[in-house]
Wavefront OBJ file of the C-alpha trace (Angstrom):
o trace
v -16.309 -21.546 -30.976
v -19.464 -21.308 -33.085
v -22.634 -21.024 -30.997
v -23.638 -24.674 -31.535
v -20.219 -25.929 -30.409
v -20.277 -23.618 -27.361
v -23.710 -24.979 -26.453
v -22.507 -28.571 -26.732
v -19.411 -27.778 -24.624
v -21.633 -26.141 -21.985
v -23.840 -29.226 -21.830
v -20.801 -31.529 -21.595
v -19.222 -29.395 -18.872
v -22.520 -29.436 -16.955
v -22.793 -33.236 -17.147
v -19.195 -33.836 -16.047
v -19.415 -31.277 -13.240
v -22.779 -32.518 -11.968
v -21.705 -36.182 -12.022
v -18.438 -35.378 -10.256
v -20.141 -33.296 -7.568
v -22.898 -35.827 -6.903
v -20.447 -38.747 -6.809
v -18.498 -36.846 -4.146
v -21.690 -36.171 -2.166
v -21.820 -32.464 -3.059
v -25.400 -31.315 -3.713
v -24.803 -27.547 -3.717
v -22.957 -25.329 -6.148
v -22.229 -21.663 -6.681
v -23.664 -20.335 -9.964
v -20.937 -18.301 -11.682
v -21.407 -16.321 -14.903
v -18.625 -15.096 -17.185
v -19.212 -11.691 -15.500
v -18.784 -9.713 -18.691
v -20.894 -7.553 -21.021
v -22.375 -10.611 -22.766
v -23.969 -12.109 -19.643
v -27.731 -12.225 -20.104
v -29.397 -9.602 -17.926
v -26.256 -7.574 -17.119
v -27.705 -4.048 -16.733
v -24.574 -2.515 -18.296
v -24.130 -5.221 -20.911
v -25.317 -6.036 -24.404
v -28.470 -7.868 -23.259
v -29.760 -5.935 -20.214
v -33.391 -7.049 -20.586
v -32.692 -10.708 -21.338
v -34.957 -13.247 -19.694
v -33.856 -15.498 -18.215
v -31.308 -13.278 -16.517
v -28.160 -15.192 -15.667
v -26.845 -11.973 -14.080
v -29.628 -12.216 -11.475
v -28.546 -15.660 -10.262
v -24.772 -15.047 -10.414
v -23.174 -15.802 -7.045
v -26.185 -17.690 -5.692
v -25.880 -21.157 -4.165
v -28.094 -23.705 -5.916
v -28.928 -27.403 -5.493
v -28.384 -30.145 -8.021
v -31.270 -32.041 -6.392
v -33.706 -29.119 -6.792
v -32.915 -26.671 -9.610
v -35.943 -24.542 -8.701
v -34.328 -23.072 -5.546
v -31.374 -20.877 -4.575
v -29.946 -19.233 -1.458
v -27.828 -16.196 -0.746
v -27.400 -16.840 2.987
v -25.429 -20.116 3.014
v -28.543 -22.285 2.999
v -30.417 -20.753 5.933
v -33.196 -19.717 3.556
v -33.961 -21.476 0.281
v -35.966 -19.339 -2.149
v -37.852 -20.325 -5.274
v -36.157 -18.958 -8.371
v -37.932 -15.939 -9.772
v -39.669 -15.982 -13.150
v -36.727 -14.045 -14.616
v -34.037 -16.518 -13.457
v -32.953 -19.568 -15.451
v -34.836 -22.707 -14.412
v -32.026 -25.010 -15.545
v -28.483 -25.730 -14.411
v -25.445 -23.729 -15.575
v -24.372 -24.460 -19.135
v -27.623 -26.039 -20.317
v -29.205 -23.082 -22.101
v -28.088 -22.301 -25.637
v -24.698 -20.518 -25.657
v -24.619 -20.362 -21.839
v -21.111 -19.804 -20.482
v -22.052 -20.173 -16.802
v -20.416 -22.799 -14.594
v -21.068 -24.501 -11.266
v -18.414 -24.270 -8.551
v -18.809 -26.819 -5.723
v -19.880 -25.685 -2.283
v -17.780 -27.941 -0.082
v -19.206 -27.116 3.344
v -21.572 -30.112 3.473
v -18.801 -32.447 2.322
v -16.398 -31.030 4.921
v -18.990 -31.466 7.695
v -19.438 -35.088 6.611
v -15.674 -35.738 6.598
v -15.335 -34.078 10.030
v -18.131 -36.271 11.400
v -16.497 -39.413 9.978
v -13.164 -38.462 11.555
v -14.776 -37.806 14.949
v -16.677 -41.089 14.744
v -13.512 -43.029 13.963
v -11.656 -41.289 16.780
v -8.840 -40.153 14.514
l 1 2 3 4 5 6 7 8 9 10 11 12 13 14 15 16 17 18 19 20 21 22 23 24 25 26 27 28 29 30 31 32 33 34 35 36 37 38 39 40 41 42 43 44 45 46 47 48 49 50 51 52 53 54 55 56 57 58 59 60 61 62 63 64 65 66 67 68 69 70 71 72 73 74 75 76 77 78 79 80 81 82 83 84 85 86 87 88 89 90 91 92 93 94 95 96 97 98 99 100 101 102 103 104 105 106 107 108 109 110 111 112 113 114 115 116 117 118 119 120
């Protein structure tokens, strides 16, 4: 894909993923990079000093409702993103290949509560 097409696909993937997650009641996602030498900020990659560093946020849990925060301890502590992290959602920056994987724990807790309430 040429860079422009990749950017448009990233934006489309972000919109579909975000809408799907939010419609299912999922507000948190795991930020996943392509985990290769082209990831911005990868110390052993082609762009080790890139800012924003997508490498720095890889594997962090983020919120659709507040893109300025992330957690690495399953939501016990929410931290403000650093100045070197992307301040947008995965796929929105030009040529970004990052994706958002749903964190289902809040949805599962909600389903469990509904089941208990219904006495099933």
